[in-house]
C-alpha positions in Angstrom: -1.9 -12.7 28.2 -1.5 -9.7 25.9 0.1 -7.7 28.8 2.7 -10.5 29.3 3.4 -10.6 25.6 4.0 -6.9 25.5 6.6 -7.3 28.2 8.5 -9.8 26.1 11.5 -8.7 24.0 10.6 -9.2 20.4 13.0 -9.5 17.4 11.7 -9.1 13.8 13.9 -10.3 11.0 11.5 -10.7 8.1 11.2 -7.7 5.7 13.0 -5.5 8.2 15.1 -5.8 11.4 13.5 -4.5 14.6 14.0 -5.1 18.3 11.3 -3.9 20.6 9.6 -4.4 24.0 6.1 -3.1 24.3 6.1 0.4 22.8 9.9 0.8 23.0 11.7 0.2 19.7 15.5 0.1 19.6 16.9 3.0 17.5 20.0 1.8 15.7 22.4 4.6 14.9 25.0 4.4 12.2 27.9 4.1 14.6 26.2 1.0 16.2 25.5 -0.8 12.9 28.6 -3.0 13.0 27.8 -4.0 16.6 24.2 -4.8 15.5 25.5 -6.9 12.6 27.6 -8.9 15.1 24.4 -9.4 17.2 22.5 -10.6 14.0 25.4 -13.0 13.3 25.3 -14.5 16.8 21.5 -14.5 16.6 21.5 -16.7 13.5 24.1 -19.0 15.2 22.4 -18.9 18.6 23.7 -21.5 21.1 26.5 -22.4 18.7 30.2 -21.5 19.4 31.7 -19.5 16.6 35.5 -19.3 16.5 37.3 -16.0 16.5 38.7 -16.8 13.0 35.1 -17.5 11.7 33.8 -14.2 13.1 36.6 -12.2 11.5 36.3 -14.0 8.2 32.5 -13.6 8.0 32.1 -10.1 9.3 35.4 -8.3 8.7 37.2 -10.2 5.9 38.2 -6.9 4.3 40.2 -5.9 7.4 43.5 -7.2 8.8 44.0 -7.6 12.6 47.3 -8.2 14.2 45.5 -9.9 17.1 42.1 -11.3 16.0 41.4 -12.8 19.4 41.7 -9.4 21.1 39.7 -7.7 18.3 36.8 -10.1 18.7 37.0 -9.9 22.5 36.7 -6.1 22.2 33.7 -6.4 19.7 31.9 -8.7 22.2 32.6 -6.3 25.1 31.3 -3.4 23.1 28.2 -5.3 22.1 27.4 -6.3 25.7 27.9 -2.7 26.7 25.6 -1.5 23.9 22.9 -3.9 24.8 23.1 -3.1 28.5 22.7 0.6 27.9 19.5 0.1 25.9 16.3 -0.2 28.0 14.6 -2.7 25.7 17.2 -5.3 26.8 17.4 -7.1 30.1 20.5 -8.9 31.3 18.4 -12.0 32.0 17.5 -12.2 28.2 21.0 -12.5 26.8 24.2 -14.2 27.9 27.5 -14.8 26.2 29.9 -17.7 26.7 33.5 -18.1 25.7 35.4 -21.3 25.2 38.5 -22.3 23.2 38.7 -19.0 21.4 35.1 -19.2 20.4 32.0 -17.3 21.4 28.3 -18.1 21.5 25.2 -16.1 22.5 22.3 -17.6 24.4 18.8 -16.0 24.6 15.9 -16.6 26.9 12.3 -15.2 27.1 12.6 -13.5 23.7 10.2 -13.9 20.8 12.2 -14.2 17.5 10.0 -14.4 14.4 12.2 -16.7 12.3 12.5 -19.2 15.1 8.8 -19.1 15.6 8.3 -19.6 11.9 10.6 -22.7 11.9 8.8 -24.1 15.0 5.4 -23.9 13.4 6.6 -25.5 10.2 8.1 -28.4 12.2 4.8 -28.7 14.1 2.8 -28.8 10.9 5.2 -31.5 9.4 4.8 -33.7 12.4 1.0 -33.2 12.7 -1.1 -36.2 11.5 -4.4 -34.4 11.8 -4.8 -32.5 8.5 -6.9 -29.7 10.0 -4.3 -29.0 12.6 -1.5 -29.3 10.0 -3.1 -26.7 7.8 -3.7 -24.4 10.8 0.0 -24.6 11.8 1.1 -24.0 8.2 -1.2 -20.9 8.0 0.2 -19.5 11.2 3.7 -20.0 9.9 3.2 -18.1 6.6 1.5 -15.2 8.5 4.9 -14.7 10.3 6.9 -14.6 7.1 6.5 -11.0 6.0 9.3 -10.8 3.5 13.0 -11.4 2.9 15.1 -12.4 5.9 17.3 -9.5 7.0 17.1 -7.7 3.6 19.5 -5.0 4.8 22.3 -7.6 4.7 21.7 -8.5 1.0 25.3 -8.9 0.1 26.7 -10.7 3.1 27.7 -14.3 2.2 27.3 -15.6 5.8 23.5 -15.0 5.8 22.7 -16.6 2.4 22.3 -20.2 3.7 19.8 -19.1 6.4 17.9 -16.8 4.1 17.7 -19.4 1.3 16.5 -22.1 3.8 13.8 -19.9 5.2 12.7 -18.7 1.8 12.5 -22.4 0.6 10.4 -23.3 3.7 8.0 -20.5 2.9 7.7 -21.3 -0.8 7.1 -25.0 -0.1 4.5 -24.2 2.5 2.7 -21.8 0.2 2.8 -24.4 -2.5 1.3 -27.0 -0.2 -1.5 -24.7 1.0 -2.4 -23.4 -2.5 -2.7 -27.0 -3.8 -4.7 -28.0 -0.7 -7.1 -25.1 -1.2 -7.6 -26.0 -4.8 -8.2 -29.7 -3.8 -10.8 -28.6 -1.2 -12.4 -26.1 -3.6 -11.4 -23.2 -1.4 -10.5 -21.3 -4.5 -10.9 -17.7 -3.1 -8.7 -18.5 -0.2 -6.1 -19.9 -2.5 -6.2 -16.8 -4.7 -5.9 -14.5 -1.7 -2.8 -16.4 -0.6 -1.4 -16.2 -4.1 -1.8 -12.5 -4.2 0.1 -12.0 -1.0 2.7 -14.6 -1.8 3.6 -13.3 -5.2 4.4 -9.9 -3.6 6.6 -11.5 -1.0 8.4 -13.9 -3.4 7.9 -12.1 -6.7 10.2 -14.3 -8.8 9.2 -17.7 -7.5 7.7 -19.6 -10.5 5.8 -22.2 -8.4 3.8 -19.7 -6.6 2.8 -17.9 -9.8 1.9 -21.2 -11.4 -0.4 -22.1 -8.6 -1.9 -18.6 -8.6 -2.6 -18.7 -12.3 -4.1 -22.2 -12.0 -6.4 -21.0 -9.2 -7.6 -18.1 -11.4 -8.3 -20.5 -14.2 -10.3 -22.7 -11.7 -12.3 -19.6 -10.8 -12.9 -18.9 -14.5 -11.0 -15.7 -14.3 -9.4 -16.4 -17.6 -8.6 -12.8 -18.5 -6.8 -12.3 -15.1 -5.0 -15.6 -15.5 -3.7 -14.7 -19.0 -2.7 -11.3 -17.9 -0.7 -12.6 -14.9 0.8 -15.3 -17.0 2.0 -12.8 -19.6 3.4 -10.6 -16.8 5.4 -13.2 -15.0 6.8 -15.0 -18.1 7.8 -11.7 -19.7 9.4 -10.5 -16.4 11.5 -13.6 -15.9 12.6 -13.7 -19.5 13.3 -10.0 -20.1 15.0 -9.3 -16.8 16.8 -12.6 -16.1 16.7 -14.6 -19.4 14.7 -17.5 -17.7 12.2 -19.2 -19.9 9.0 -20.8 -18.6 9.4 -24.3 -17.1 7.3 -27.3 -18.0 4.6 -26.6 -15.4 4.2 -23.0 -16.6 3.8 -24.3 -20.1 1.0 -26.6 -18.9 -0.7 -23.6 -17.3 -0.4 -21.8 -20.7 -2.1 -24.7 -22.4 -5.0 -24.5 -19.9 -5.4 -20.9 -20.7 -5.2 -21.6 -24.5 -7.9 -24.4 -24.1 -10.2 -21.9 -22.3 -10.1 -19.2 -24.9 -9.4 -18.7 -28.6 -8.7 -15.1 -28.1 -4.9 -14.3 -28.4 -3.5 -10.9 -27.7 -0.3 -9.7 -29.4 1.4 -9.8 -26.0 0.2 -13.3 -25.5 1.6 -14.4 -28.8 4.9 -12.9 -27.8 5.0 -14.8 -24.6 4.0 -18.0 -26.3 7.0 -17.6 -28.6 9.4 -17.6 -25.7 9.0 -21.3 -25.2 6.7 -22.7 -27.9 8.5 -21.6 -31.0 11.9 -21.2 -29.4 11.9 -24.1 -26.9 14.8 -25.9 -28.5 17.1 -22.9 -28.7 18.5 -22.4 -25.2 22.0 -21.5 -24.2 24.9 -22.3 -26.5 26.6 -25.5 -25.2 30.2 -25.9 -26.2 33.6 -27.2 -25.2 36.0 -25.1 -23.1 38.2 -24.4 -26.1 35.1 -22.7 -27.7 34.0 -21.1 -24.5 37.2 -19.3 -23.7 37.4 -17.2 -27.0 33.8 -16.3 -26.5 34.6 -15.2 -23.0 37.5 -13.1 -24.2 35.4 -11.5 -26.9 32.6 -10.7 -24.5 35.1 -9.3 -22.0 36.4 -6.9 -24.6 32.9 -5.8 -25.5 32.0 -5.3 -21.8 35.1 -3.2 -21.2 34.2 -1.1 -24.3 30.5 -0.8 -23.6 30.6 -0.7 -19.8 28.4 -3.8 -19.5 28.7 -6.5 -16.8 30.4 -9.8 -17.4 30.5 -12.3 -14.6 31.3 -15.9 -15.6 30.6 -18.4 -12.8 31.3 -22.0 -12.1 28.2 -24.0 -11.0 29.0 -27.2 -9.1 26.4 -29.9 -8.3 26.6 -33.0 -6.1 24.2 -35.3 -4.4 24.4 -35.3 -0.6 23.6 -39.0 -0.4 24.8 -40.7 -3.6 27.3 -40.1 -6.3 25.8 -38.4 -9.3 25.8 -40.6 -12.3 26.9 -39.2 -15.7 23.2 -39.6 -16.8 22.1 -37.3 -14.1 24.9 -34.9 -14.8 23.7 -34.6 -18.3 20.1 -34.1 -17.3 21.1 -31.3 -15.0 23.1 -29.7 -17.7 20.2 -30.0 -20.2 17.9 -28.3 -17.7 20.4 -25.4 -17.5 20.7 -25.2 -21.3 16.9 -25.2 -21.8 16.3 -22.6 -19.1 18.7 -20.0 -20.4 18.7 -17.6 -23.3 20.2 -18.1 -26.8 22.9 -15.5 -26.0 24.1 -17.4 -22.9 27.0 -19.7 -23.1 27.7 -22.9 -21.1 30.4 -25.6 -21.0 31.6 -28.5 -19.0 34.2 -27.6 -16.4 35.6 -29.8 -13.7 33.9 -33.0 -12.5 30.2 -32.3 -11.7 30.4 -28.7 -12.7 29.8 -26.3 -15.6 30.9 -22.8 -16.6 28.1 -20.3 -17.3 28.4 -16.9 -19.1 25.4 -14.6 -18.9 26.4 -11.5 -20.8 25.1 -8.1 -19.6 23.9 -9.3 -16.2 25.5 -8.1 -13.0 26.7 -10.7 -10.5 23.6 -10.5 -8.3 21.4 -11.2 -11.3 23.7 -14.0 -12.4 23.3 -15.6 -9.0 19.6 -15.1 -9.1 19.3 -16.9 -12.5 21.4 -19.8 -11.3 19.5 -20.1 -8.1 16.1 -20.1 -9.9 17.3 -22.8 -12.3 18.7 -24.7 -9.4 15.3 -24.6 -7.6 13.8 -25.8 -10.8 16.2 -28.8 -10.8 15.5 -29.6 -7.2 11.8 -29.7 -7.8 12.3 -33.0 -9.5 12.2 -35.9 -7.1 15.4 -37.5 -8.5 17.3 -34.3 -7.7 15.8 -33.4 -4.3 19.1 -34.2 -2.5 21.3 -32.3 -5.0 23.2 -29.3 -3.8 24.1 -26.7 -6.3 26.8 -24.2 -5.5 28.0 -21.0 -7.3 31.7 -20.2 -7.4 32.4 -16.7 -8.6 36.1 -16.8 -7.9 37.3 -18.6 -11.0 40.3 -18.0 -13.2 39.8 -18.7 -16.9 42.8 -19.6 -19.0 43.4 -20.6 -22.5 43.8 -24.3 -22.2 42.8 -27.6 -23.8 39.1 -28.4 -24.1 37.2 -30.4 -21.7 35.1 -32.8 -23.9 31.4 -32.6 -24.2 30.1 -35.9 -22.9 
């Protein structure tokens, strides 16, 4: 069985990209990187036709082609040639189809880690036997070694798949850690927490479960130390304050000990004494001059300034004004005093996070978005970030 497995073409996408068969690993040279990116693109969209226009827009939006059809045809030809020339590939493994100015790639007899990860998650979700469910979940998280295709960090086309896989991992780890606590398998839960916090270092839910398990093991000093570390990290680097669940964990630590370190007092202040002083919420007529002022400061000081629009909508039902207000309130309470927020168009807000580069702005918005979706009433809410906005001096949009 191991011999047969070693003969199978294997593709790794978690933590690093690697294609191998047995002891042979594909060496990717710099001149082949664009071809390999095309392969990754078709891999994510396996068995789905992608139009010539979509391929150009997603992979080469910064270039102009007089004849996009011929350009993509040439890319596919070069990719097929590249694969054929490498001994790790076999022609029986990969096939390409063309129809209506669209291409798709079909794979067979290939082990792909993220596909296997998804399969095991689906198996666990459909399993009624709890023991078998847990086994499938454990097998799934063993496959997830880190971020999906991390070398493509700034490619927009990969973000939906990366976010989906990350969310599956986080939800699975959350389920297992709570299961281990419920079954009094505390050491097992702590071991999982130690691994998971390294793989998803900024995910609050994993840290909350980890600290909670340390408390259950009476490792109060370790629990307090980790609490201080993660709350300080999220606040100082990203301006994100502890959520309600993290505050409950803090209260458990406080109940267990009367000893308070200086650092602990500092962390407590972030939410306990300052909890009603989040982002500045204003009308657009107030937001715009603040933006202009911050823009001038950023140009003078060389700081980053990246205002974004955040749009939210329910995939099943129209969002009521009450739910809109609740979403906005969560954003306000999750951000720093120096951050600015206002209503924008319908079901959207403008956010200004001074001194954060665009990637950190996106990170903060995504973390708050995950916090919002953790509430049952918002589980079907989609939250999108629009960085391509034009701000003008115009009349205010009223604060509802």
